[in-house]
C-alpha positions as CSV (number, residue, x, y, z in Angstrom):
1,M,81.5,77.4,31.2
2,T,82.1,75.6,34.5
3,R,84.1,72.4,34.6
4,L,81.0,70.5,36.0
5,R,78.8,71.7,33.1
6,L,81.5,70.7,30.6
7,I,81.7,67.2,32.2
8,L,77.9,66.8,32.1
9,I,77.8,67.8,28.4
10,C,80.6,65.3,27.6
11,I,78.7,62.5,29.5
12,S,75.5,63.4,27.6
13,M,77.3,63.3,24.2
14,L,78.9,59.9,25.2
15,N,75.4,58.5,26.0
16,I,74.1,59.7,22.6
17,A,77.1,58.3,20.8
18,E,76.6,54.8,22.2
19,A,72.9,54.7,21.8
20,I,71.7,52.0,19.3
21,E,68.2,51.3,18.0
22,L,67.3,47.9,19.5
23,P,65.0,45.6,17.5
24,P,61.6,44.8,19.0
25,N,61.6,42.0,21.6
26,D,59.6,39.2,19.8
27,P,60.7,35.9,21.4
28,V,58.9,33.5,19.0
29,P,60.3,30.9,16.5
30,G,61.9,33.1,13.8
31,G,61.9,36.1,16.1
32,I,64.3,37.9,18.4
33,A,64.7,38.0,22.1
34,V,66.2,41.2,23.5
35,I,67.7,40.4,26.9
36,R,69.2,42.9,29.3
37,L,72.4,41.5,30.9
38,D,73.5,42.0,34.4
39,H,77.1,42.9,33.4
40,N,78.9,46.0,34.8
41,S,82.3,45.6,33.1
42,S,83.3,47.9,30.2
43,S,84.4,44.7,28.3
44,T,81.9,43.1,26.0
45,P,80.4,39.9,27.7
46,V,80.6,36.7,25.7
47,V,77.2,35.2,25.3
48,R,76.3,31.9,23.7
49,Y,73.0,30.3,22.7
50,N,72.8,26.7,21.3
51,D,76.7,26.8,21.0
52,N,76.6,29.9,18.8
53,R,78.0,33.3,19.8
54,V,75.3,36.0,20.3
55,L,75.3,39.6,19.2
56,V,75.8,41.9,22.3
57,V,75.3,45.7,22.1
58,H,75.9,48.5,24.6
59,D,73.0,51.0,24.8
60,R,73.0,53.8,27.3
61,Q,75.3,52.1,29.8
62,V,73.4,48.8,29.5
63,W,74.5,45.6,27.8
64,Y,71.9,43.7,25.8
65,A,72.0,40.3,24.1
66,I,70.1,40.3,20.8
67,V,69.2,36.6,20.3
68,G,68.0,35.0,17.1
69,I,65.5,32.2,17.6
70,A,65.4,29.5,14.9
71,L,62.1,28.6,13.2
72,G,62.3,25.1,14.5
73,T,62.5,26.1,18.2
74,S,59.9,24.6,20.5
75,P,58.0,27.1,22.7
76,G,59.2,27.1,26.3
77,E,62.2,27.9,28.4
78,Q,65.5,28.6,26.6
79,T,68.9,29.3,28.2
80,L,71.8,31.7,27.4
81,Q,75.3,31.1,28.7
82,I,77.1,34.2,29.8
83,G,80.9,34.4,30.3
84,K,83.3,31.7,31.4
85,P,82.6,29.8,33.5
86,P,79.2,30.1,32.0
87,I,76.3,31.6,34.0
88,P,72.9,30.5,32.7
89,V,70.3,33.2,31.9
90,H,66.8,31.9,31.1
91,F,64.2,33.3,28.8
92,T,60.9,32.1,27.3
93,V,60.0,31.4,23.7
94,N,56.3,31.9,22.9
95,D,54.4,29.9,20.3
96,K,53.7,31.3,16.8
97,Q,51.8,29.6,14.0
98,Y,52.7,30.6,10.4
99,E,50.4,30.3,7.4
100,I,50.7,27.7,4.7
101,Q,51.7,28.7,1.1
102,R,51.1,26.4,-1.8
103,I,53.3,26.9,-4.9
104,T,53.4,25.3,-8.3
105,I,56.8,25.0,-9.9
106,K,57.1,24.1,-13.6
107,D,60.7,22.9,-13.3
108,K,60.0,19.6,-11.4
109,R,63.8,19.2,-10.7
110,K,63.6,22.3,-8.5
111,V,61.1,20.3,-6.3
112,V,62.5,16.7,-6.7
113,P,66.1,17.0,-7.7
114,N,67.9,14.2,-9.5
115,K,71.1,12.5,-8.2
116,Q,73.5,15.0,-9.8
117,D,71.4,17.8,-8.5
118,L,71.5,16.4,-4.9
119,K,75.3,16.2,-5.0
120,R,75.5,19.8,-6.1
121,I,72.9,20.9,-3.5
122,S,74.9,19.1,-0.7
123,R,78.1,20.9,-1.7
124,E,76.3,24.2,-1.9
125,K,74.6,23.7,1.5
126,Q,78.0,23.5,3.2
127,R,79.0,26.8,1.7
128,I,75.7,28.5,2.5
129,D,75.7,27.2,6.0
130,A,79.3,28.4,6.6
131,A,78.4,31.9,5.3
132,L,75.2,32.2,7.5
133,A,77.1,30.9,10.6
134,H,80.0,33.4,10.1
135,W,81.2,35.4,13.1
136,N,83.6,38.2,13.6
137,N,84.2,40.5,16.6
138,H,83.5,43.7,14.7
139,S,81.3,45.9,16.9
140,V,77.8,46.5,15.6
141,T,77.0,50.2,16.0
142,S,73.7,50.3,14.1
143,L,70.8,47.9,13.5
144,D,68.9,50.5,11.5
145,F,68.3,48.6,8.3
146,I,66.9,50.1,5.1
147,M,64.9,48.2,2.5
148,P,67.3,46.4,0.1
149,V,64.9,46.9,-2.9
150,S,61.8,48.9,-3.8
151,G,58.9,46.6,-4.2
152,E,55.9,44.8,-2.6
153,L,56.0,42.0,-0.1
154,S,55.1,38.9,-2.0
155,S,55.9,36.1,0.5
156,P,56.4,36.9,4.2
157,F,58.8,35.1,6.5
158,G,57.9,31.8,8.1
159,L,55.4,30.5,5.6
160,R,55.0,26.7,5.7
161,R,55.6,25.9,2.1
162,I,54.2,23.2,-0.1
163,F,55.7,22.9,-3.6
164,N,53.7,20.8,-6.1
165,G,51.9,19.2,-3.2
166,L,55.1,18.3,-1.3
167,P,55.9,19.9,2.1
168,R,59.2,21.6,2.2
169,K,61.1,23.8,4.7
170,P,59.5,26.9,6.0
171,H,60.2,30.2,4.2
172,S,63.3,31.5,6.0
173,G,63.4,35.0,4.4
174,L,61.3,37.8,3.0
175,D,60.3,37.9,-0.7
176,I,60.0,41.3,-2.3
177,A,58.5,41.4,-5.8
178,A,60.1,43.9,-8.2
179,P,60.7,44.1,-11.9
180,Q,63.8,42.3,-13.2
181,G,66.8,44.5,-13.1
182,T,65.7,46.6,-10.1
183,P,68.8,47.6,-8.1
184,V,69.3,45.7,-4.8
185,K,71.0,47.8,-2.0
186,A,72.9,46.8,1.1
187,P,70.5,47.5,4.0
188,L,73.5,48.1,6.4
189,E,77.2,48.5,5.9
190,G,79.3,45.3,5.9
191,V,81.7,43.0,4.1
192,V,80.7,40.6,1.3
193,I,81.7,37.1,2.5
194,D,80.5,35.1,-0.4
195,T,78.8,35.3,-3.8
196,G,77.8,32.6,-6.2
197,E,75.2,30.8,-8.3
198,F,73.3,28.1,-6.4
199,F,70.8,25.4,-7.4
200,F,67.8,26.7,-5.4
201,N,68.9,30.3,-4.5
202,G,70.3,31.3,-7.9
203,N,72.7,34.2,-8.0
204,S,73.3,35.1,-4.4
205,V,75.3,37.5,-2.2
206,F,76.1,37.1,1.5
207,I,77.1,40.1,3.6
208,D,78.7,40.0,7.1
209,H,77.6,43.0,9.3
210,G,79.5,41.9,12.4
211,Q,78.9,39.7,15.5
212,G,76.8,37.0,13.7
213,V,74.6,39.4,11.8
214,V,74.7,38.0,8.2
215,T,72.3,38.9,5.4
216,M,71.6,37.0,2.1
217,Y,70.2,38.1,-1.2
218,C,69.0,35.4,-3.7
219,H,67.6,35.0,-7.2
220,L,69.6,38.0,-8.5
221,N,69.8,38.7,-12.2
222,R,73.3,40.1,-11.8
223,I,75.8,40.3,-9.0
224,D,77.8,43.6,-8.7
225,V,80.1,42.9,-5.8
226,K,83.0,40.6,-5.0
227,K,84.0,38.5,-2.0
228,G,85.9,40.6,0.5
229,Q,84.4,43.9,-0.7
230,H,83.3,46.4,1.9
231,V,79.9,47.9,1.1
232,A,78.2,51.0,2.5
233,Q,74.6,51.1,3.5
234,G,72.6,51.8,0.4
235,E,75.3,50.6,-2.0
236,I,74.1,48.6,-5.0
237,I,75.1,44.9,-4.7
238,G,73.1,43.4,-7.6
239,H,69.8,43.5,-9.5
240,V,66.6,41.6,-9.1
241,G,66.1,38.5,-11.2
242,M,64.5,35.1,-11.1
243,T,67.4,32.7,-11.1
244,G,67.3,29.4,-9.2
245,R,63.9,28.3,-7.9
246,A,61.6,31.2,-8.6
247,T,58.2,31.7,-10.2
248,G,58.8,35.3,-11.1
249,P,61.3,38.2,-10.5
250,H,61.8,39.0,-6.9
251,L,64.4,39.3,-4.2
252,H,64.6,36.7,-1.4
253,W,66.2,38.6,1.5
254,G,67.3,36.6,4.5
255,V,68.8,37.6,7.9
256,S,70.8,35.3,10.1
257,L,71.4,36.1,13.7
258,N,73.6,33.8,15.8
259,N,73.1,31.2,12.9
260,A,69.3,31.4,13.3
261,R,67.2,32.7,10.4
262,V,64.9,35.5,11.7
263,D,62.3,37.7,10.2
264,P,63.9,40.7,8.4
265,M,60.8,42.8,9.2
266,L,62.0,43.0,12.8
267,F,64.9,45.3,11.6
268,L,62.7,47.6,9.5
269,P,60.3,50.5,10.1
270,R,56.8,49.1,9.6
271,S,56.2,51.6,6.8
272,S,59.1,50.2,4.7
273,V,57.3,47.3,3.0
274,Q,54.0,47.4,1.1
275,P,52.1,44.1,1.2
276,A,51.0,42.7,-2.2
277,E,47.3,43.1,-2.8
């Protein structure tokens, strides 16, 4: 084998090794913008959006920013800041209208909490916000998520929710209906950064997958992992339940990207979820 052929084979293997499956470019509120960066250095560029660090991946010799867009974002021009001093890079967020979902909750405190409930909710919100905004510099080598639970899609992401006639925040995750006790698996390897029992979310687990990619799992019947534990893709982290504010057994699965809640479906093969009939 000639030296040139060996070099070409090595280059080919290197390109395969660094390839990563990019999520679809869907720049809408609750979606993802995949932005190619004009950056030739081998060092990872630092990208910020709305003062939050952004996931950056290297795919076939090209750097990409994978930007989460919050549900409350207005359509129009948005700006990334690249490097220091920051260089602005502009992109456009398109409009998207989500459907309305009306839900009746028997436990009225889960819709209109009392004073003690509000104090608890305030404390828990700080903890949940901290977990979803978590950042570490661990390189993300895969975005190939698997479904965390076998079941049917019962409530899609982004629904404008009305509980007992009262408007509430849009649905910031994906609800998957499944029998109580169904195992819930980590869709991607990561580290458990928090677990607990929360007023609205019930028994919950938060997993850090690196560079601002954080997933959450709510309403669990049982939690099977501990804070600080490394979990492999497909490892059981808990079981489906209906703790917290829930009308039936299901998993609420959320994905946070640069501290913006985005549609988990964007990380899944389209055949992974079966809509409820």
